C-alpha positions in Angstrom: 3.1 -40.0 0.3 3.0 -41.5 3.8 2.2 -38.9 6.5 3.3 -39.9 10.0 0.8 -39.4 12.8 1.5 -36.8 15.5 0.3 -36.7 19.0 -1.7 -33.7 20.2 1.1 -32.7 22.5 3.7 -32.8 19.7 1.5 -30.8 17.3 1.4 -27.9 19.8 5.2 -27.6 20.0 5.1 -24.3 18.1 2.5 -22.8 20.4 4.5 -23.9 23.5 7.6 -22.3 22.1 5.8 -19.0 21.9 4.7 -18.8 25.5 7.6 -16.3 26.3 5.5 -13.7 24.5 4.3 -12.4 27.9 7.8 -11.5 28.9 9.2 -10.6 25.4 6.4 -8.1 24.7 5.8 -7.1 28.3 2.1 -8.0 27.9 1.4 -7.6 31.7 3.2 -4.2 31.7 1.1 -3.0 28.7 -2.1 -4.1 30.2 -1.2 -2.3 33.5 -0.3 0.8 31.6 -3.6 0.6 29.7 -5.5 0.5 33.0 -3.5 3.6 34.2 -4.4 5.5 31.0 -8.1 4.7 31.4 -8.0 6.2 35.0 -6.1 9.3 33.7 -8.8 9.8 31.0 -11.5 9.9 33.7 -9.7 12.5 35.9 -11.5 15.9 36.2 -9.9 18.6 34.1 -7.9 16.1 31.9 -9.2 17.6 28.7 -8.2 21.1 29.8 -4.8 20.4 28.2 -5.5 19.2 24.6 -1.8 18.5 23.9 -1.5 16.1 26.8 -4.8 14.5 25.9 -3.6 13.8 22.3 -0.4 12.2 23.6 -2.2 10.0 26.0 -4.8 8.9 23.4 -2.0 8.1 20.9 -0.2 6.0 23.6 -3.5 4.1 24.3 -4.0 3.5 20.6 -0.5 2.2 20.2 -0.8 -0.2 23.1 -4.2 -1.5 21.9 -2.8 -2.1 18.5 0.1 -4.2 19.9 -2.2 -6.2 22.2 -4.8 -6.8 19.4 -2.1 -7.9 17.0 -0.7 -10.4 19.5 -4.2 -11.7 20.4 -5.0 -12.2 16.7 -1.7 -13.9 16.0 -2.2 -16.2 19.0 -5.7 -17.2 17.7 -4.5 -17.8 14.1 -1.6 -19.9 15.5 -4.0 -22.1 17.5 -6.3 -22.5 14.5 -3.3 -23.5 12.3 -2.1 -26.1 14.7 -5.6 -27.6 15.2 -5.9 -27.8 11.4 -2.5 -29.5 11.2 -3.6 -32.1 13.7 -6.6 -33.0 11.7 -4.7 -33.0 8.4 -2.0 -35.3 9.8 -4.6 -37.7 11.3 -6.5 -37.9 8.0 -3.4 -37.9 5.7 -4.7 -34.8 3.8 -1.8 -33.4 1.8 -3.7 -30.4 0.4 -4.6 -29.3 3.9 -1.0 -29.7 5.1 0.1 -27.5 2.2 -2.5 -24.9 3.3 -1.1 -25.0 6.8 2.4 -24.5 5.5 1.3 -21.4 3.7 -0.5 -20.2 6.8 2.7 -20.7 8.8 4.7 -18.5 6.3 2.1 -15.8 6.7 2.3 -16.2 10.5 6.0 -15.8 10.4 5.6 -12.5 8.5 3.0 -11.4 11.0 5.3 -12.2 13.9 8.1 -10.3 12.3 5.8 -7.3 12.1 5.0 -7.5 15.8 8.7 -7.8 16.6 9.3 -4.7 14.4 6.8 -2.7 16.4 8.5 -3.7 19.7 11.9 -2.7 18.2 10.7 0.8 17.2 10.1 1.9 20.7 13.2 4.1 21.3 13.0 7.8 21.8 12.1 9.6 18.6 11.5 6.4 16.6 7.9 7.6 16.0 9.0 10.9 14.6 9.2 12.1 11.0 12.6 12.0 9.5 14.9 14.6 8.0 17.3 13.0 5.5 20.4 14.7 4.0 22.6 13.1 1.3 26.0 14.6 0.5 28.4 13.7 -2.3 31.8 12.6 -1.1 35.0 11.6 -2.8 34.6 11.0 -6.6 33.7 14.4 -8.1 31.0 14.2 -10.8 30.7 10.4 -10.2 29.8 11.0 -6.5 27.3 13.7 -7.4 25.6 11.3 -9.8 25.7 8.6 -7.1 24.0 11.1 -4.7 21.2 11.6 -7.2 20.8 7.8 -7.6 20.5 7.4 -3.8 17.9 10.1 -3.7 15.9 8.2 -6.3 16.3 5.0 -4.3 15.0 6.6 -1.1 12.1 8.3 -2.9 11.1 4.9 -4.3 11.3 3.4 -0.8 9.1 6.2 0.6 6.6 5.7 -2.2 6.4 2.0 -1.4 5.8 2.8 2.3 3.3 5.5 1.3 5.3 8.1 3.2 5.0 11.7 2.4 8.2 13.5 1.1 8.9 17.2 1.0 12.1 18.5 -0.6 13.8 21.1 1.5 17.1 21.9 -0.3 18.8 20.7 -3.4 22.3 21.7 -4.6 22.8 20.7 -8.2 26.2 19.5 -9.4 28.2 21.5 -12.0 28.2 18.8 -14.7 25.6 16.2 -13.5 24.0 14.8 -10.4 23.5 16.5 -7.0 26.1 17.9 -4.6 23.7 17.6 -1.6 20.0 17.3 -0.9 17.8 17.5 2.2 14.2 16.3 2.4 11.7 15.4 5.1 9.9 12.0 5.3 6.4 12.0 7.0 4.9 8.8 8.2 4.6 6.4 11.1 8.1 5.5 12.4 9.8 7.2 9.5 12.8 8.1 11.6 12.8 4.8 13.4 13.3 3.0 10.1 15.4 5.4 8.2 18.0 5.9 11.0 19.4 2.5 9.8 20.5 4.3 6.6 22.9 6.8 8.3 26.4 6.3 7.1 28.6 6.2 4.1 27.3 4.4 0.9 29.8 3.2 -1.7 29.2 2.6 -5.4 31.5 0.6 -7.7 30.6 0.7 -11.5 31.9 1.4 -15.0 31.7 5.2 -15.1 29.3 6.7 -17.7 31.4 9.9 -17.5 34.7 8.1 -18.4 35.4 7.8 -22.1 37.9 5.0 -21.4 35.2 2.9 -19.7 37.2 2.4 -16.5 35.7 1.2 -13.2 35.2 4.0 -10.6 34.4 4.0 -6.9 32.1 6.8 -5.6 30.9 7.7 -2.1 28.0 9.6 -0.6 27.0 10.3 3.0 23.5 9.8 4.3 22.5 11.5 7.5 19.1 10.9 9.1 17.8 12.6 12.2 14.3 13.1 13.8 12.2 16.1 13.0 12.2 18.5 15.9 8.8 19.4 17.3 7.8 23.0 17.2 6.4 22.7 20.7 9.4 23.1 23.1 8.7 23.3 26.8 10.4 26.4 28.2 10.6 26.4 31.9 11.5 29.8 33.5 12.4 29.6 37.1 11.5 32.7 39.2 14.9 32.5 40.8 16.4 33.0 37.3 14.6 36.3 36.7 15.3 39.8 37.8 12.3 42.0 37.5 12.7 45.8 37.4 9.8 48.3 37.2 10.1 51.9 36.2 8.2 54.8 34.9 7.3 54.5 31.3 8.8 57.1 29.0 7.4 58.7 25.9 3.7 59.1 25.0 1.1 57.1 26.7 -0.9 59.5 28.8 -0.7 61.0 32.2 -1.3 57.7 34.1 1.5 55.9 32.1 4.1 58.5 32.9 3.3 58.9 36.6 3.3 55.2 37.7 6.0 52.5 37.5 4.1 50.5 35.0 7.0 49.6 32.7 8.7 46.2 33.3 12.1 45.0 32.4 12.9 41.2 32.7 16.4 39.9 32.8 17.0 36.2 32.4 20.1 35.7 34.5 21.4 32.4 33.1 21.4 33.7 29.5 21.6 37.5 29.9 18.5 38.0 27.8 16.8 41.3 28.6 13.2 42.1 27.6 11.3 45.3 28.4 7.7 46.3 27.9 6.1 49.7 28.6 3.3 50.0 26.1 0.5 49.0 28.4 -1.0 51.0 31.3 -1.0 48.0 33.6 2.2 46.7 35.1 0.7 43.2 35.1 -0.1 43.5 31.4 3.4 44.7 30.6 4.9 41.8 32.6 2.7 39.3 30.8 3.8 40.6 27.4 7.5 40.7 28.5 7.2 37.1 29.7 5.7 36.1 26.4 8.6 37.7 24.5 11.1 36.2 26.8 9.7 32.7 26.2 9.8 33.3 22.5 13.5 34.3 22.7 14.4 31.4 24.8 12.5 29.1 22.4 14.6 30.5 19.5 17.8 30.0 21.5 16.8 26.4 22.2 16.0 25.8 18.5 19.3 27.2 17.4 21.1 25.0 20.0 19.4 21.9 18.6 20.3 22.9 15.1 23.9 23.4 16.2 23.9 20.0 17.8 22.6 18.4 14.6 25.2 20.3 12.6 27.9 19.0 15.0 26.7 15.4 14.4 26.9 16.1 10.6 30.4 17.6 10.9 31.7 14.7 13.0 30.5 12.1 10.4 33.4 10.0 9.2 35.2 11.1 6.0 33.1 10.3 3.0 35.6 8.0 1.5 37.1 4.5 1.4 37.0 2.4 4.6 34.1 4.1 6.3 31.2 2.7 4.2 28.2 0.9 5.8 27.1 -0.5 2.5 28.6 -1.2 -0.9 26.7 -1.3 -4.2 28.8 -3.2 -6.8 27.6 -3.1 -10.4 30.8 -4.2 -12.1 32.6 -6.7 -12.4 29.7 -8.5 -10.6 26.4 -7.3 -9.2 25.9 -7.3 -5.4 24.7 -5.0 -2.6 26.3 -5.8 0.7 25.6 -4.3 4.2 28.9 -4.4 6.0 27.3 -4.1 9.5 25.1 -7.1 9.2 26.4 -9.1 6.3 23.1 -9.0 4.4 23.6 -9.4 0.7 21.3 -8.9 -2.3 22.2 -9.9 -5.9 19.3 -8.0 -7.4 20.9 -4.5 -7.5 18.1 -3.1 -9.7 15.4 -4.0 -7.1 17.5 -2.3 -4.3 17.9 0.8 -6.4 14.1 0.8 -6.8 13.7 1.0 -3.1 13.9 -2.6 -1.9 15.6 -1.8 1.4 13.5 -3.5 4.0 15.8 -6.5 4.5 18.8 -4.2 5.1 16.9 -1.9 7.4 15.1 -4.5 9.5 18.2 -6.8 10.0 20.2 -3.8 11.2 17.5 -2.6 13.6 17.0 -6.2 14.9 20.8 -6.3 15.6 20.5 -3.0 17.5 17.7 -4.4 19.6 19.6 -7.6 20.4 22.6 -5.5 21.4 20.4 -3.4 23.8 18.9 -6.6 25.3 22.4 -8.2 25.8 23.6 -5.0 27.4 20.6 -4.9 29.8 21.3 -8.4 30.9 24.9 -7.6 31.6 
């Protein structure tokens, strides 16, 4: 085999093509943010707030991970191109084959870096809560729901994500009416949000004695796990504070002084009173603690109502609304209708091979965001 010689300038074409990294991954911005974080860590009293400290340290670790990955990728790319130059000059086919294999590995590595950049939206780093609900199709749809559950459990197992079942409603004859589970792991929500939508199955029904082909539907809803820590800000202008003499037992001092406190939160109408302590300040502190707890519960319920509203507004779980079709008869094919990605190995998909579908969809979202930002 005759191998053409290449100039040094030509052999570095790939490296030159990658110079937009600085802009694409905002390297300068990340370095600047890293410097800001280091200054924050040195501020007196920084460690007085452990929660804020953990958030800052996590952000620093994430930035360092991205910068280290890009630095390593850049170094490996330079090494591969230098090796290619020598191999071409010497006509070494074995070394050229090695460089080709390295380039494939580099492509995978670069895709991983792009994936990190893509998973930078709000809540992408959160754990995920996944609900699967049977739609049109009766027992067929309930069996399909159980098949989807198995598919996602296999995907989580491959990712080494933790899974905890929250609720399962069994079908009357077979399968599952609905199931909810949490997925714990890095970027669990960021990845699984690509699965929200209607999933359609076409197959010969195992529940039909006539062996007819059936179409079944199930809805998958994915949302981020809500943090237990919710910041509750209570403005002084939103409070009415009333003091009065405590009633009941408590001793002579309690009954003679206005130590009891009643707090009214004007925006919500929540009223909290405390009169158990001798000190008005102590009663006020306890009342504020209870008020914060009640406002937290109110906020939690509001978030749950919003999630339920998103669930209720999901398109009908039936024909025409599917994001993906899984066809097992008369041919075998899984097709994502949003991106056009197709896979003929249906068994592999049902065993959790979903990365191509998920990543292609998320990349398309990122491209849409970037186009919108340009406009």
